[in-house]
C-alpha positions, 0 to 999 in steps of 0.5 A: 500500500501507499504511505503518502502521495502528493502532486509535485514538480517534475523530478530533477533531470537525470534521475532514473524516473525523471522523464518519459524518455522520448528516445524509447518512443516511436515518433508515430506514438508521440504524434498520436499522443499530441493529437489526442492531447489537443482533442481532449484540450479542445473538449475541456476548453469547450466545457470549462473543465480543468485539464492537466497535461502530464502532472507529476506525483510523488509517493512512498510505499508503506514499506519504504521511505524512498520517494517514487514518481509517476506521471499520468498523461492527462488528468481531467477535473470536471468539478468537486462533485465528479471523480477525477479522470486519469487518461492514459494515451497509448498507440496500442494497449498492452498489459502494462497500461492496465497496471499503470492505470489501476495499480499505480495512477488510481491509488496515487492520485486518490491519496494525493487529492483526497478525491475519487478517481476513475481511469480510462485509456485512449488508444489507436489499436486495441486487442480485446484479448488483453483485458483490463478493468478500465474503459477504452476508447479506440480513437481512430476519429479524434472528433468522436472523443467528445461524446465519450469524455462527456459520458465518462465525466457525467457518470456518477458511479465507478462501474466496471467497463462493458465486455471487450467487444463493446469497448470501442464506443467512438468507432463508426 
């Protein structure tokens, strides 16, 4: 479990977890993430919703005093009556993304903010054989993200997502 968590400034450059190294990402993935961030920012601006791009959090585990860092891609705050929404943007979903969302980002952001948190992933490619417990938008048409984000921020309960074959609500 977690001992403490808080929003923080980016860690000092050169530390092991200070950056998401661009040299390890493909340019296509970076372009996709930039396009998604832009679409989500446009949605947030049109609804007067607060969007934080790449916020840094630091945390310690119960059994350790060493600070560790994490950085969700996007954090949506639709107001104090709504859960915070952590969005992970991936060119394709892999098992590690589920772990990041459910086992790292959710508990860290909940502890740091004292608010309920829901998580979701936005991806260009999705293999339904890789199961996760979070909603997924297969974003081939970024203009359709708005309706999906409206639905996620309007729901008052933190329910499990539908079966994988229906996890692409914005595909036409």
